[in-house]
Residue, then its C-alpha position, 0 to 999 in steps of 0.5 A: m671283135v678285134l679292135a686294132d687300136a684306140g681309133a677302132t675302139e672309138a669307132a666301135g663306140r660310134a657303131l653303138a651310138p645310133l642303137l641307144r635308146a632312153g632307158d638303155v644301160v651299157t656296161l664297160s668292163g676291163d682293166l685300167g687302160a683297156g679302152k673303156t673311156s675310148f669306147a664311151r668317147g666314140v659313143l658320145a661323139a656319134l651322138g653329137l658331142a663336140g670336143e673330147a669327153p673328159s674321163p668321169t673318174f673324178a666326177i664319177v657321173q658326167p651327164y650330157a643332154p640335148p642340145e649337146l647330144s641327141l639323147p641324154v647320156a650319163h657317162v659313169d665311172l664307178y672305179r672309186i666306189e668302194d661300197p654299193v651304198e655310195a652308188a645309191e647316192l648317184g641317182l643312176e636310176d634317174y638318169a636311166l629314166t630319160g636317157a642312157l647310161l654308159v657305166e665303166w667299172p660295173e663290177r663295183l656294184p652287185d650283178a643285180a644292178w645291171t639286169g638288162a644291160l648290154r655288157l661289153r668287155l675290153e681286153p688286150e689282144g696283141d697291140g689292140r683290144c678284143l671286144t666281147w659282149e653279153v646280150p640281154a633280150a632287149w638288145e638281141a635285135r640291136w647288138p652286134p650291128p649287122n655290118p659295123t663300120l669300125e673305121p676311125a673318124r677322120 
């Protein structure tokens, strides 16, 4: 899916938001500046977040819960994780029990950590981005949405 700009990237995140359920994990891969945080901001906005979501680069895990959002979500940025043992201390499994995880830089952990995750990848494409995905069985009926609306929010 070609995304023309940051607005379209956020719109793709908004298209994902109503499909999320408790227990879902969505990984967001791509180079620095690829649009991972823009995508996550679209998801969070569609779930009810008022204002702009901060990047979790320094906090590593930025949790959101009702009434702020309609579904508990932890926005995770593993960029600064150098050893998988460090990630064990983050309690990601606990967040996934009651809500959804949006995980940037998932490649910092072994592939086995993301079994069952919807794996999204953002890469530069001209002036925009190309969004590609790997869909596990649990997501086959949900992603991609049949007619995603990828218009920027107004």
